[in-house]
N, C-alpha and C positions, 0 to 999 in steps of 0.2 A: 610082627611089628606091633609094638605097644601103641594103642590109640589114646592120645593125650586129650583130656577134656578141652574143649575149644569154644571160644566165642568168636564168631565171624562178624565183624562190624563192617557193613557196606555203606560207605558214605557216597550217596548218589543212587539210592535204592529206587527212586522213581524214574531213573533214566532208561534210555532205550537198551543199552548194553546189559544192564541188570535184568531186565525183563525178557530179553531175547536169548541171552547166553548164560548169565551167572546163575539165576534161580533155577532154570531147567537143569543146569549142570549139577547143582547141589542135590536136586531131587534124584537124579540118576545115580549119583554116588551113594545116596542113601538106599536106593533100591538094590544096588550091588552090595549093600552091607559093609561099606568101607568107611563109614563115619564113626566117630567115637560115640559111646553110649550117652555121654554128656556133651551135647553139642547144641548150640543155639545161634541163630542168625538174628543180629540186631540191625535193622535197616534205619538209617538216619535220614530224617526228612524235616525240613523247616515248616512244612505245611501241616498244621495241627489237625486238619480234617482227614489226612491220609491214614488209611488202615492197611493191614497186611493183605486183605482181600483186594484192595485197589491195585497193588503192585504185582500180585501173582498172575501169571498168564491164565487166560480163561479156557484154553483149549484142552487142558487136562486137569484132573482133580488136585494134584500136588498135595496129597494127604500128609506127607511127611512135613513139608514146610508149613502147612497150616497149623501143625501142632508144635513145631520147633522154631517158630519165627515171631518177631514182634517189631513194631515201629517205635523208635525213640525220637521224640520231637525235640529238635534243637536247631540252632543256626550254626552250621559248621564254619561260617566266616566270623563268628563272634568268640573271642578267646574265653570269655567268662563261662560260656556254656560247656566247656570241656571239663570243668570241675563237676558239673552235674552228671556228665557222661561217665567220668571216672568213678563217681559214687555208685552209679547204677551198675556198672560192670563189677565192682567189688561185691555188691549185694548178690548178684547172680553167681559169682564164684564161691561165695560162702555156701550156697545151696549145693554146689558140686562137692564141696568138702575136700578138695585136693588141688594141687598146683594146676593152673589152667593157662593154656596159650591163648593170646589175643591176636587175631589177625585183622588188620585194618586194610580193607580193600577200597582204594580210592577210584571210584568210577565217576570222576568229575572233570570239568574242563581244565586244561593246563593252567589257565590264568588264576585259578583258585587253589590248585593242589599244593602249591608251595606254602601258602599261608596256613593251610591245614596241617602240613607237615611241621611247620613251626609251632603251631598250637599244641600238637601232640607232644612236641618236645618240651615246651615251656610249662605245660601242665604236669609234667612228670610221668605221663602215660608211657612214653617211649622208653623211659629208663627201667621200666618193670621187666623182670625176667620173662622170657618166652613171648615177647612182643614181636610181631612181624608186620612188615609194610609191603603190600602188593600194589604195584603202580602200573597204570596203563600209559602207553605212548600218547603224545609225542614227548621225547626226552630232550627238549630244547628245539631251537630252530637253526642253530649253527654251533660251531665249536665253542665260541665264547659263552653263549647262553647255557650250553650243556655243562660246561665247567662250573658255572654259577649254581645250577641245579644240583649237581653232585656235591658241591661244597655245602650247600644248605642242608641237604639230607644228612651228610656226614657230621654235622653239628650235633645231631640228636640220635642217629641210628648207626649202629655198627654195620659193616658190610654184610655180615651173615644174617642180619635182620631184614635186609632189603631184597625184594623180588621184582625185577623189572620184566614185565610181561611182553613176550613176543609170541602170540599164539601160533604163528607158523612153525615155530620150533616144536610145538606140541602135536602137530599133525602126524598121523601114523607113518606116512612115507618119509617125512623129515626125520623122525626118530629111527627109522629103519636104514637111513643112509649109512650109518656107521656099521650096523650089523651086516648089511648087504655087502659093503666093501670088504669087511674083515673076515667074513665067514664063507665067501665064495672065491676060491683060488683063481678062477677064471678072471675075476675083476681085481682081486687084491694085487696080483702080479703085474697088471697092466694099467694101474691107476696112477699114471704119471705122464710127463711130457714125451717120453719115448714112444708111447702108443696112442695118446689122445691128442687130437688136432685142435679141438675147441670145446668150450663149455658155454651153453646158452641157458640162462635162467629167465623164465617168462612168467608174468602174472597178468593175464589179460582179463578184462571184465566186460560183460555185455551191457551192464547197467551204467548209467551216468552217475552223477553225484547224489541222486536220491534225496534231494531237499537239504543236503548239508551245505548250504550256501556259505555261511559264515566260516565254518570250519575249513572248507576247501579253498576259499579265497585266502586264508591265512596259511595254508599248508602246501597244496599242490602235490603232484605225483612223486616228485623226487623225495620230499620229506615224508610223505605218507607211506609209500611202499618200498622205495629203494633203500632209504636210510636204515630201516629196521629189517623188514622181512627178507628182501632180496639179498642184502649183504650178509645176513645171518645164514641164509641157505648157501651162499657162496662159501662162507667159512666152513660149514659142515661138509661141503663137497671137497674142499681143498686141504683141510686140516689133517695132521697126523692122527691116526686112530689111537685111542687110549689103550693102555695095557689091559689084559683080560681082568674083568672084575673091578675095573677102576673107572666106571662111568662118571664118577664125580669129578674126574679130570677134564671132562668135555669142555666146560667153559674156558679153561686154561688153553686148550688146544685151539678152540675157535678164535680166541684172542690172538694167538700166535699167527694164525692164518690171516686175520684181518691186518695185522701189522706188516705183513708182506705185500698187501695189495696196494698198487700204485696206479696213477693215471699214466697214459702213454707219454713218454718224455718228448719234449721239443715239438709239441703239436698244439695248434690252437684248439680250445675247448670244443668249438662247434664242429670239429672234424671227428671227434669220438663220442660226443655227448649230444644226442638229437632230442629235440622236444617238439611237441605239438599240442594243439587244443582242438577239441571237437567242435564242429560248426553248431552254433546254438548255445554254447556254454555261456558266453558273455551275456546273452539275453536271460538265460536261466538264473544267473547270479545278480542280474540287474546292475551290471557294471560293463558298459560298452567298451571301455578301454582296458579290460582285464588282460594281464599278461601271464596269468597263472597257467602252468602247463598241466594238461590232463594225460599226456603221453611222454614217456621218457625211454630212451634206449642209449645205454653207454657201455663202452668197452674198457675193461681194466686188465692189468697184468699182475703177475705175482713175481716177487723177487726170490721166492723159495726155489732152491736149485731143482726140486722135483717138478716145478711148473714153469720155469723160465720159457718165455716165448709162446705160451698157450693163451690165446685171447679168451677172456671171460666176459660175456655180454649179458647185461641185465636189462630187461625190457618190461615195462608195465604201461597200461593205458586203460582208460575208461571209454565206454560206448564203442567197443570194438565188436568184431563179428561173433565172438563167443567167450564164455567163461572158461579159462584154462590156466592152470598153474603147473609148470613142469620144469624139470632140470634135464636138459638134453645134452648128452655126452657124445660127441662125434669122434670116432676113432679114425686113425690115419689109414689111407689106402696102403695096401701091401702088395708090391710087385705086380701092379696092374689090376689087382682085384678091387672090387668096389668096397667102399668103407661101410663099416657097421655103425649103428646108432643105438644108444641105450637111453631110454626115457624113463625118468622117475616122476610119476604123476601124482600131484597133490590135490588138484581140483579139476573137474567136478567130482571125480572119484579117485581114491588112493589106489595106486597100482604100479607095476613095473612092466615095461615093454622093451623088447629087444628086437631090432630089425636085422635080419640075416638074409643072405643071398642063397638061392637054390635054383637048380635047373627046372625050367618049365617042362611039364609033361609034353611028350610029343617026339617027333623025329629030329627036331633041331637041337642045338646045344645052347640055346638062349637061356639066360638066367634072369630072375626077377626077385624083387625084394619081398620078404614075407615077415610077418610080425608074430613073435612069441609073446603072449600077454598073460599077466597074472593080476587079478583084481582081488584086493583083500576081502571085500564084502561078499565075494562068491564063496569064500572058504570059512569065514569067521562070522558068527552071529553076534558076538559081543564086540562092539566097535565104538569105544568111547569118543565123543566129540572132543575137539581141541581144548575147550574150556573146562571140560571134566578133567583132562590131564593136567591142566594148569593148576586148578584148585587142589586136586589130589596131591600134586607135587608140593605145593605150598604147605598144605596140611602136614606133610611128612618131612618138611625141612630139606627137600631135594632141590638143589639149585641148577640141575642139569638143563632144564627147559627155560631158564631165565637168563637174561643178558646182564653181565656185570657192568659196573660204571666204566671200567677200562674199555670194554667192547663198545659201549655207546660213544665214548670219546674218539675211538679209532674210526668209527663210521663217519663221524663228522669231520675228522681229519682228511678222510678220503674225498668227501663231497664239498667241503668249503670252497675250494678253487672253482668248482663248477658254478656254485651259487653266486660267487663274486663276479665271474665272467658274464653270467646270464643277467646280472643286475645292471651291467653297463650297456647292453643292447638287446633288442628283441628281434633283430633282423633275421635270425635263423629260425624263428618260430614258424611252423607250418600249420595249416588248418585242414582237418580231415573230416570227411563225412561220417556221421554215426553209422556203425555197422561195418566199418572198414576192416580189412585184414591188416595184421601187423606189417606184412611185407609191403602193402600199399602205402602205409604211412611212412615207412622207411624210404620208399621210392620218392615220395614227395620231398623228404629231407635231402635226398641225394641230389635232387634238381633245384633245391632252394639256393 
């Protein structure tokens, strides 16, 4: 693979995401010798006193980034500053002496990202060949706002220039879902409604909102986790697998799976979409009347003939008993035998677990459930983090791990009716103790 000279412009270099995820990811890609020889990070900051040493994490030397990074001082909310940025980028490209790709990574709050996209367009930067735009969620707050965002981006960027990040798609187990399904005949032939009883996708967190008061009050669990991460995992689980060697078709197949997802018909929203808030949240955000949910569990169905009748449950919550992200596939019981379960684990560790039944040792014929488990990190020393995968894919123009605009709109199509119903009444909201189990919160909802 030819490594194209690259300028990576991070707008929001002083933010938490850049320092915790992006910069360490770049350093690791460099250590793996997967960056172009001509590569430079330009961190945009409006604070003139900020230096590259101020933004690099202090726990490691980051020798590559210290040599290949710089801070460019400008106000990204001022249109006139983009001409200065364009001139600076051109001067760097002249030093490379060959065509260069420019990757703009927007690590900024959503309320300013759209004006930045507009300025990249009106300044002419977006029109230059080999320009890419990497965007962090949220991608709107409902279907109408998502359509506006898509329309604004499409004014200045072609679809193949835009990379909407969902780092859950870059987790090793998520990438392995397709390989696992397609390359193991045991599962390939049974991956349908004839054999599978239900699918449960869960992302529980032990931590609370960790100081993100403003963000979470504007977002909530449905928008934060379900709209992006969990629906994308559902699409990967349900979609048709691409033809051999055609992984670039994955986004198309995810989109088709999302288009098949529907809410249960002829039911009140609060019968299939449960919400809760952990006790102490309202005090934490200093809003005694907060109606923002920190827990969501909802059940969907697919109109795809392969999946008709199979419930797909998506659950997420903060301040629960443990950190755990998994896809749990429950197989149907067969002729009185107990059902098997397959668990695809994404957090805290990537792995695969299969629950089977076997006879207990001894004189009786009693059976019990046993686990066959495979952990990736036990067998592989090289294990890139999700943001390494995201950046590597963006560098190499691979859209497989990124959500298309059509996918984003489909997720909001699914969730809009829930948001509208929840906006009318909060009578169904339950309040759970920090450290609760998922099942305990659901039990509260059942009794509400």
